[in-house]
C-alpha positions as CSV (number, residue, x, y, z in Angstrom):
1,M,-39.3,38.8,24.0
2,G,-40.1,37.3,27.4
3,L,-42.7,36.5,29.9
4,D,-44.8,39.7,30.6
5,M,-47.5,39.4,33.2
6,Y,-50.4,41.7,34.1
7,L,-52.9,42.0,36.8
8,K,-55.6,44.3,35.5
9,G,-58.4,46.0,37.3
10,K,-61.6,46.4,35.4
11,K,-64.6,48.5,36.1
12,Y,-67.9,48.9,34.3
13,I,-69.3,52.4,34.5
14,S,-72.8,53.5,33.6
15,E,-74.2,56.9,32.9
16,Y,-77.0,56.0,35.3
17,S,-75.3,54.4,38.3
18,D,-71.8,55.9,38.0
19,K,-72.7,59.3,36.6
20,E,-69.7,61.2,37.9
21,D,-67.1,58.7,36.7
22,F,-69.0,58.2,33.5
23,E,-68.9,62.0,32.8
24,K,-65.2,62.3,33.6
25,V,-64.2,59.4,31.4
26,N,-66.4,60.4,28.6
27,S,-65.0,63.9,28.5
28,I,-62.1,62.3,26.5
29,D,-62.4,63.3,22.9
30,L,-62.6,60.0,20.9
31,G,-63.2,61.8,17.6
32,Q,-66.7,60.4,17.5
33,K,-69.4,61.9,19.7
34,S,-71.6,58.9,19.6
35,F,-69.0,56.6,21.2
36,K,-69.2,56.0,24.9
37,I,-66.7,54.5,27.3
38,N,-68.3,52.0,29.5
39,N,-65.3,50.1,30.8
40,I,-62.1,51.2,32.5
41,D,-59.1,48.9,32.6
42,V,-56.1,49.7,34.7
43,E,-52.8,47.9,35.2
44,V,-52.7,47.0,38.9
45,L,-49.4,45.0,38.8
46,Y,-46.9,44.2,36.1
47,W,-44.2,41.5,36.3
48,R,-41.5,40.5,33.8
49,K,-40.2,36.9,33.9
50,A,-41.6,36.2,37.4
51,N,-42.2,32.6,36.3
52,A,-43.0,31.4,39.8
53,I,-45.9,33.9,40.1
54,H,-47.0,33.0,36.6
55,D,-47.0,29.3,37.5
56,W,-49.2,30.1,40.5
57,F,-51.7,31.9,38.3
58,V,-51.7,29.1,35.7
59,R,-52.3,26.5,38.4
60,E,-54.7,28.3,40.7
61,V,-56.6,30.6,38.4
62,Q,-56.4,29.2,34.9
63,A,-56.9,25.5,35.7
64,G,-53.5,24.6,34.3
65,V,-54.2,26.1,30.8
66,D,-51.4,28.5,29.8
67,E,-52.5,30.1,26.5
68,C,-52.0,33.8,27.4
69,Q,-55.7,34.1,28.0
70,E,-57.3,36.7,30.3
71,S,-58.6,35.1,33.5
72,Y,-60.8,36.4,36.4
73,V,-59.0,36.5,39.7
74,S,-61.0,36.7,42.9
75,T,-60.0,38.8,45.8
76,E,-59.6,35.6,47.9
77,K,-57.1,34.3,45.3
78,L,-55.1,37.5,45.6
79,K,-55.1,37.2,49.4
80,T,-53.8,33.6,49.0
81,L,-51.0,34.7,46.7
82,R,-50.0,37.5,49.0
83,D,-50.0,35.2,52.0
84,L,-47.8,32.6,50.1
85,C,-45.4,35.4,49.2
86,R,-45.2,36.4,52.9
87,E,-44.6,32.8,53.9
88,V,-41.8,32.4,51.4
89,M,-40.1,35.7,52.5
90,N,-40.3,34.6,56.1
91,D,-38.8,31.2,55.3
92,K,-37.0,31.1,52.0
93,E,-36.5,27.3,52.4
94,K,-40.2,26.9,51.5
95,A,-39.8,28.7,48.1
96,N,-39.6,25.5,46.0
97,S,-42.6,23.9,47.7
98,L,-44.9,27.0,47.9
99,L,-44.1,29.0,44.8
100,P,-41.9,26.9,42.6
101,T,-40.2,28.3,39.5
102,R,-41.4,27.3,36.1
103,S,-39.3,26.9,32.9
104,G,-40.7,28.0,29.6
105,F,-39.9,29.8,26.3
106,F,-38.4,33.1,27.4
107,F,-39.6,32.6,31.0
108,G,-36.3,33.6,32.6
109,D,-34.1,31.9,35.1
110,T,-35.5,29.2,37.4
111,S,-33.0,29.7,40.2
112,Y,-34.1,30.7,43.7
113,D,-31.8,33.7,43.7
114,E,-32.1,37.4,44.5
115,W,-34.3,38.0,41.4
116,Y,-36.7,35.3,42.5
117,F,-37.0,36.8,46.0
118,M,-37.3,40.3,44.6
119,H,-40.3,39.3,42.6
120,I,-41.9,37.5,45.6
121,E,-41.3,40.5,47.9
122,N,-42.6,43.1,45.4
123,T,-45.7,40.9,44.7
124,E,-46.4,40.8,48.5
125,K,-46.0,44.5,48.9
126,Q,-48.1,45.5,45.9
127,L,-50.9,43.0,46.7
128,T,-51.0,44.3,50.3
129,E,-51.5,47.8,49.0
130,V,-54.3,46.7,46.7
131,L,-56.0,44.5,49.3
132,E,-56.0,47.2,52.0
133,D,-57.9,49.6,49.7
134,E,-61.5,48.5,50.5
135,E,-63.1,51.1,48.2
136,F,-61.0,49.9,45.3
137,L,-61.9,46.3,46.0
138,K,-65.6,47.1,46.1
139,S,-65.6,48.7,42.6
140,W,-63.2,46.7,40.6
141,E,-62.7,43.1,39.3
142,F,-59.3,41.6,38.7
143,Y,-57.9,39.7,35.7
144,Y,-54.6,38.0,35.0
145,Q,-53.0,37.8,31.6
146,S,-49.6,36.9,30.4
147,S,-47.8,37.3,27.1
148,W,-44.7,35.4,25.9
């Protein structure tokens, strides 16, 4: 058990407006010819016990409500998180004030140690890749969800 965290990309596809994608996805045999796939969900980022990142999503995206619910995340919010991670990596003394750790049931260690900074650095790198892909950003919506 532990804190598992997901940033998902979701895309609605239509046989009318996204014909090529719709045909590719719906070539998958679901065992029932009448079923159609209209939504694609992909795992964009995954974290395990990155409680400071989780705390940020709870505060900034989920209005302080931490019930493992799925919540929409705007591109602007992702940019803000990326920039905070950069700032922490550039000045590690700011970690506690910018991206504080959060204790919780199976949330992992709350120390500002190598694991903490590894999570922050990986988050910055992965969000940078996502945010630089303008075509991806145009077509997908983002959602955060945790499980603990």
